[in-house]
N, C-alpha and C positions, 0 to 999 in steps of 0.2 A: 511343556510338561513331557515327558518323555512316558508310553506309555508297556513297563515293564512287563506284562507277560507281554504283550505281541515284541519287545528286543529282546528275547528267551527264546524265542520260537525260530525270529531271522537268527540267534547267534546259533542255533541250534543244528538251526542248516546251514548255516556257513561252516563249522562245522565238521557237517557230513558228506560237503560237495566240497571242503581244503585236502587243496595238496601240497606240505610245504618242500619249499622250492630250494629242488634238488642239491643246482651246488651250494647250498649254503650245509646244508645238512654236518660236514666234518664241524663245522665249526659251532653250530647249535649243539653239537652232540659235545662241546670240546666246554660250552658254559649249562650245560646240564648234566654232564657229568660232575662237574664245582656243584653247581647250586648241591647236589648230593652227599657230596662230599662233608655237605652242611647238615643236612639232614637235624643233628640230633638239636641243632640251634633252633630250627624254624620251630620241633617240636617242641621245643621247650613255650615258645609263644604261644604253640600251637595249641596247649593244655591248658590255656589260664582264659585263650580268647574264641574257642574252640571253633577254627578257622584252618580248614586242610591245613598239614605246613606245606607242600608244594602248592598249591596259594600262596601262599605268603612267599615261597623261593623267584616267586619269578615275581612281586610284586617287586620284592626286595633287588633281584634285578633291573626291568625296569626303572626303576626309582632312583638308582646310585650303581649303579656292577655290581653289584652285593658287597661294600664295601662298609664292612663292619662299624665305623666312624661313622656313618653319615646314619641321619634318623629315614628308618619306612614312608614319613609321610611324603616329601619332599626331598630327599634328598640334601637338607645342611646338616651341620655337626651336632648331632647329638645332644653334646653340653653344652650347648652355648642358644640361646632361643632362636627358633627359624626368624627366616626374615625372606622366605618363600613359601606363598599358598602352598598349608597354611601356613599363614604368620603368627607368631608367638609362641609361638609351643616349648616347649622346654624351659630350661634343661633340667634333663632325665642324668639320672649314674647311671643307663649300661642302655647299649645298644635293644637288649627286650625289650628292657621297660617303656621308653623309646616308639618301639613297635610297637605292644602292645596299646600303647597309647593310640596312633595312628591308626587305629584296626577299629578302637574302641569307634573315637571320631566319623573315620567314615562308615560305622553301624555293619563295618565286616563279621563284626561281632557277634550281633543279631540276626543278620543271616542266616536260613534256614536252608536255604533250595541249593542244596550241589550237585543235582545234575548239572551233566556240562551246559544247556541255556544257561541255569543260572549260574553259575561257576561264572561261564562269562560274560555273563552282564554284572555279578558281582565288581569279576574285572576291570571294567568298562566304566561301570559308577566309580571306579576311586580313583581314577584317571578323568572323572567329566564327564557326562552330556553330551559335548560338543559335538559330537562326530553323529551322533545321535538324533540329536533336534539341525541335524543339518542330510539328514539320513545316509550319514555314510559309515563302512565300517571303523573302527576305532582301530589305524595304525599299534595301539597300543596295548590290543587285541590280539592286530591279524597283520601286521608284516612279521613276514618271512613268507607268505604264503602269497598263494593265487589270490584270495579274497582283499586281497591290497593291494591300489597301485599308485593311489598317492595322494595329498591333503596331508595338512597336518596346523597342526595349534605348533607355534614356533616360540611363543611364548604365552605366557596368561592369558587370554584373552585373544591372542593374535594369532590369524587362520588364515596359510599361506595356502592356494591349491595348487600348487605346482611343487610345491614341497615334498620330499617323501622320510620319511621315517627307516636306517638305518640300522636303529635299533632290534637286536632279537622278537616278537613278538608272545604274549603269552599263547598265546594257543600250538602256536612252534613249538616252544620250548617245553610245554605240557604235554603234546605232544610226541616232542623228545626225550620227557625223563621218564616219561609213561613205557617210552622202550626198552628202556633202558634200567628201572626201578622195579621189577616186579612186585612191591609193593604198594605201588602207586597205583589205587581206580580209581579212573575217573568217571566222576558222577558220583562217586559216593560220597559218606561223612568223613570225619576223624578218622 
């Protein structure tokens, strides 16, 4: 079992100590601009789920490189029954319907702590607590920062301590998005 209050505190401390990998800033800024460009679609889902739009955006990037033809849950096509975890979801009529289902399924729509520690913990929960159970920073959250070096689940339930996650992490993306869009107030609600 993961101690959620302790994980929130650990994520807050990592955030306060975090440095985004400098050489990745141009790439991260490009991704951040692309996510910000779809703000209205994320705000539509946010209005239904009470999950801040920028949190939905970084999940979308991590799960499917912002592909609006796939589910926010795991990147499977939203108009088909999903085969990856969580399997058996769908089909859905739209990306937005699939996103609402994914956020509801994981409990994000009932999450109330949108402090930065709470937000980062929700993002870790969304991907699973496998890293927290190993007392490791989650690459889903911390890749592209100095808070993560290596270790990655390379498949559902399959951990490789030497694998390195090269996708932009949620914390780095949130940091860069907030630098580019002053309407994003990290630690605030919807």
